[in-house]
N, C-alpha and C positions, 0 to 999 in steps of 0.2 A: 146651390151644389145640386148633382146629378146624382138622386138618392136612390136610381135605379143600375147604377155600377157594381158587378158584381165583384166578391172581394179578390183582391190577387192573391195566387195561391202564395205559401209562405215558402220561403227559402229552404231546401231541401239541408239535413243534415250530412249529405254526403260529397257536400263541395267542400274543397282544397281550397283555404283561405291563403290567399299571395302575401299581399303587404295591408294586409287590416286583422284584428281579432275578429271570430265570425261575429256574424251581425243580421237579426232578425226583425223582418217589415217591421212587425208590433214597436221596433224600439224609434221605427221613425213616422211615427204618429203625428199629424201635426203638418210634417213638410211632403211636398209633392217628391218623387221618387221616379227616379229613370232608371231603371234595369238595360242596359247597354251591352244586348249580345253580338259578340265583334271574335272576330280572330284574326290574330297578330300577322297572318300572310295576306291579308287582304288589304289593298290599297285602298279602298272604299271606307273601311273601318278607319283606319288613321285617320282621316279626315273626317268622318264625324267623331272621332274620338277628340279631336280638336275644336269642335264645335262645342263639346259637353262640358269641356274644361272651360272656355268663355262664359258659358252660361253661368257656372260653377261663382265662379269670379264675380259675376254679375249679380247672382242671388244665395251668397253664402249661406244666409239662415232661413231660405224657404225650401233651395231646392238640395236633393241627396241622389247625387247619381252611382251608382253601385256597376263596377263592368262584371259581366260573367265573359271570361270566355270557352269556345265550346272549340274542339279541334278539327281541323277539316285529316291533314296527316295525323299517323299514329304517331311520331313523335313528341307530336302536342298534350299528348295523352300523360305527358312526363311532368313533375308541378317543378321539375328545376327549369326545363325549357321555357313552361310560363311565368317564371319569375323572370328568364332571362329576356322573356318577350316585353312583358310588364317596366324593364327595367328599358331597355331598346327604346322604346314608344313613349318613354318619359311620362307614364300614365301615373297622374297622383293624386286619384279618387279610388276606395274601396276595390280593390278586383280578388274574386272568386273564379279557379277552374273548377269547368262543368266537362268532365272526362266523359263519362256517360251518358251526355245528353240528358239528364234527369230535369233540369227547371227548363231545358229547351220546352222539353215534351209538354212538360203543367202548363207552359204559357203560348204552347200551337204554336213556335217559332217555325219558318222554313227555311231561311238565309241569312248570310250576313252582308250587310251588318243589321240589326232590327231593334228597335225602341221599345220597349215597355212602360204605357207613361200610369203612374198609379196617382190616384188623387190626395191630398189630405186626410180623408177620413180611411184611407186602407183600398177603397175602388180601384179596378181597372177601367181605365178610362179607356183605353185605347192602342193598338200596336203600330209602329211603323217603320217601314220594309224597307232595305233599299237603299243605294248612295243618295238619301233626302240633302238637299239645299239646306242650309244654315239659315235662311229666313225662315224657312218653312218649320223645322225644326222650334224656331223661336214663338214663329206664330200661335203654331198648337201647344206649346206647354203654355202661354203667356195666360189662360184663361184659367189655368189649375191654379197657377200663382197666386192668381186676384182672389180667387177662394181660400187659399191657406193662410193663416195668421202668421207674423213673425214670432218664431219661437225661442226661447231664451239662450242657448245656445247653438254653435252650429254641427249639430248630431254626429255619425261615426265619421272618422279621417280615416285617411290610409295611413300607417306608421312610417314616419320617415326613418331613414338613416338604415334599412335595409336593402343590400345588395346596391350602393350607393357607389356614384362614383371616385369616394377619399380623396386621396392624393395622385390616383393612377394618371400617367403621362397620356394615355390613352383611354378612352371610353365608347365602348362600340363604335370603335371607325369601320367606315363602310366603302371607301374610295382610295385607289391609290393612283399615282404616278409616276413614271421612273425617266431622270435625261440625264444626260452624260453626266451632271455632276451633283445633282440634287434630285430629290425624290419628293412627292407634297403629296399626303394627306386627310383622307378628309376627315376628322375625327369627328362622330356625327353627334354621340351623346352629348361634347362639349361645343356644338355649334361652331366651331375652329376649324379652319384649314392650316396645318402645319407645313414650314417650308424645312426641309433637314437632309444634312447631307449623304450618301449612300449609308453609312454608318450608324444614323439613327439619332445624331445629335440634332437637334431642334434649332435651329436657325431664326427662324421669323414664326407667332401665333401670329397668323389672319382672323380676326371677330373677337369681338366684345367677351364671348361665351356667353351672351343673353339672347334667345332667339326673337330676331327680329329682322328688316330685311333697310340696312343701311347700307350705302354705298361711302364710300372713302379709305383713308389709310389703313392702317394694319389695326390702329387700337380704336380704330372710329368706325369700322366696317362691322355687320350682322349678316349673322345665317340662321337657317335653319335648316340642323339635320342636312349638311351637304350630303352629296353620295358621290356621283362621277366625277372623275375628272380627265382631262385630256390637256397635253402639251403639245402648242403649236405655234414655232418660233419664237416669242418673247413673252408669250400669252400663256396662261392658264386658264380655262375652259371648265364652268364647275356649275354641276347641276344639284341647284340650291334646294333639294327636293321639299321640305316642307315650309318654304317662300314657296313651290309651284314658278321657278324663274331660273334663268340661265344668268350667268353672272360671268363676267370676265378679269380676273388678276391683270393686269400688267406688270410684267416682270420690272421692267427698267426702274418703275416710279414708285410702285408697290399699293398702287391705287387700285382697290374693285369698284367696277359698275356692271350693272343692269342689261342684260342687251332683250330680254324677253318675259315679261311674265309679269303679271299688278301687285303679286303675293298675294292674290285669292283663288281656289282652285274652280277653273270651270273648261269649258269647251270651246279653241277656238273657232270663230266658223268662215266657211268659203276655204278654197282650198290653196289660198295666198293671204298671205297679213303685210304689208308693205309698214305699217308701225306695230312690231309686235313688243314694245314697252306698255302698250293698251291691250294685249292679247291677254284672257286669262288661262293659263294653262293648270295642267292636272298633275299633279307628283311626278316633276322630271327627273330621270335615272342613271338611265347609262349613255355615254358619251361613244362617238366614231368619226373618225374624220376617212373624207375619199377627197382627193383636190379640194376645193374652195367649198367643200361644203359640211356641216356642219352636222350629223344627225343624233336627234334624240328622242331616245324612247319616254314617253307619256306614260307610265305603269299605270296612273289613276284616268287616263280616258281611254287605254287601250288603241294607243295609237305612235307612230312616229314618225317625226317632224324632221327638219332638216333647216338648220339658219345659213344663209346664204352669206357668207363677209361680204362678197363686193357690193354685194346689193343693201345688207343689212336685214332681208324678209324672211318670214318664216313658210317654211312652201310644207303640204301635207305629202306626205312619203306610199305612207301605209296603215292600214285599219283601218275598218266602218265608225269605229266607236264603239260597236257594239259588245259587249264582253262574251267571249266565243272561242272554237275552235275550227278556223274553216281556210282551205285553203284557196287562188284564184287570183284575181286581181290585185295586186298590191293594197290599189286605197280602198277595194270593196269586202278584202277578206276580213275575218274576222280574228279577234286574238285578245289575249288573257293575260292583262299585266307584263308588259313586254319589261324587261329589266336591262341586263346587259346588252350592249355591242362591240361588234370588229367587223372591219372593212377591208375587203381582199379584191384585187381586180373585178373590180364594176361589179360588185357583189355586199351586200351587206347579210351579216351573220347575228340573228336575234336570238336570246333564251327567254322563256316567259315561265316567268313564277307560277301564274294563274294555268297555266295548262300543261305544267314541267317536261317542258318542249324546246326542241331547237330547232330555230326556223332559218331559212335561208329566202332572202327578195336580192331575184335577179334584175338587173334596172337593165338588160339586153329586151327582156320580153317582156318585163312589168309583172311579173311573178311570184307570187310568196308561194313556197313552200315547203312542207315538214320533214327534216332530215331523221329525230329523234324524240320519242313520244308523242304527244298527239289528242289529248284527252282530260277535260276537264278533273273529272275523278280518276284518272290514270296514271298510277305514278309508282315507282320503285327502286331498286339501284341496282340492277340486271346489266352490267360489261355485255359486248358483244356486236354482231353486224347492228344496224342503225337501224333497221324493223325490227329487231329485238330489244336492240335494248332499251333502259329507263331511266328519268330524272325524278327526283324529289324538289320541289320549288326553289329551282335553280334562282341563282342572282346573279353571276359573275362570268364575263366572257374575256377572252386574249388572244389573241393572235402570235404564237412566235414567232419573232422578227425573220430569222434566218432558214425556217422549215417552216410546210405548210402542216401546221399543227393547230388544234385549234385548243386551248385550255379552259374549262367551264370549272368554277365555283359550285358545285352541287350544294347551299345549304342544307338542304333537311336531310340531306342522307352526312353530312358533316364529313363530305371526300372532296375529293380534286380529281375530276375526270378530263380526260382528253378524246380526241376525236382527230385522226389524221385526215385531212381532204383528200378527195378522189379517189372517194370509197373504202377506205378504213376502218375499223372499227372504235366503237368505245372500249375506252379502257380506263381502268381505276389506278392513279397515281400510287406509287406503294410509298406512303409516310409515318415514320413512327413516330411522330409529332401527333397530338391529340387535337384534331379539329372540330370546333365548337363554330354552327353556322359559318362556314366563309362564305362572304359575299361578294368583295370584289377580287380582283389579281389584273395582273400588268405584266407584261414581259420586256425586260432590257437590262441592258449593264450584264450581261451573262446569265443570267437570273431566270426565273418565275417570281413572281412575290405575291404571296397572299396574304387577302385580310382573317383576319380570322376572327370574327366580329364580335363574338359574345365572350370571347375569351382576351378582347382589347390586347391584341397583337398582331404584328405584321411578320411571317414568315418570309424565309428566301432559300429558296430551294436552286443549287448551283446545278444547270443543266451541262456541265462538265462528269461532274461526278456523283450526282444526283442527292448530295448530301443536301438534307433542312436545317436549318438553323433558327433560332427566334434573333428576328432585328430585336438588341438591345435600343428602345428612344429613352433619350433623355433630354431635358432643357439644357440649355448650353451654361446655364449658371451653375450647373448641379458640376 
């Protein structure tokens, strides 16, 4: 053992525990402890937390993971919002909220995600920072685990039953697509895709409900936290975020197939990939269609790619891959967790949660430009001219089919925003219904449909009357 390791600072009494009773590091002596400093809005954090879940299952008696949520945005200081984030992310180990950055400072943390590794004697051995590959995390932990005895019990655990899905039909839905007679909902919390009529009656559930990557029919296939959906001809395209894959549901046969992605997070090599089933993607999120090109925002690798329907190839469209915010030639410009997409007249519109911005990619000159927002730590809720308006952690984007209006799901502000194209201003839609992290939006059938993610709802705004109503999503047998 490394006897020179300094003693890890004890956890502050100021923490708000989310899904566990208060834990002290002294209770964990004899186990290896990982303090995972994360933020619910970071795609990098999602991947790293999933790695830790697998390691806990592999070493249930020797390893204790404790999540420390640290806010980026003011709304994330609210314990209720952190509860919602823990539920949405499906975190199964104990989590505490550190709204005042107390533990963050005690451990000298500088960014999300970061892992503080504590050995079985309570010594702080190392801090890993950034988007660390899963294998490196495991390789770094293994010497500490080899030193640790095997305790008689499993140590502190998260408390089951708090803010669980229960019997509700939807659980943190995250995507929606509207057809002439059918609607499709990405029920991310249940790892399923629902086919419904336009009144909300569920006709078919696709997916077993287990977070896996499996092709097949409605009861055989499996998804992991699906988000973006897009209808085209007789197919539904699915951004299967947790599986890092692009999937397609054949609406005639009911069969789901994987078009791109291996199930592992990674970065594609080169500008064109002819065998996309062998390419590692990173958290595909939003989808948009322009002709025979299906655009995919890859939130975890800060890029946009396109899947060519004719050739089946993946093509790099925008983003250097470096997290940041800089306009310029599309492929070399910096992006920060792109999420929602919308396409119109040789133009692709993109919202980025990491830079709280709306951007426009013109295929005429290949330039990526910022329309609204534009800073990694610049955000707000101001309406008005584009150069003055501000967003907070936007997630969804849709183009109103009968007018040049973009609708934005401004998740961090719990607002539905609009931007009239051609020089218009940003405005907030007047909705009496309370919003809780709206993440996805679609236009069709005379309405705008909003996924009210943390309220587990779908809302419908009638475009003629402006009336907003909650869609009653019910199972067919109900």
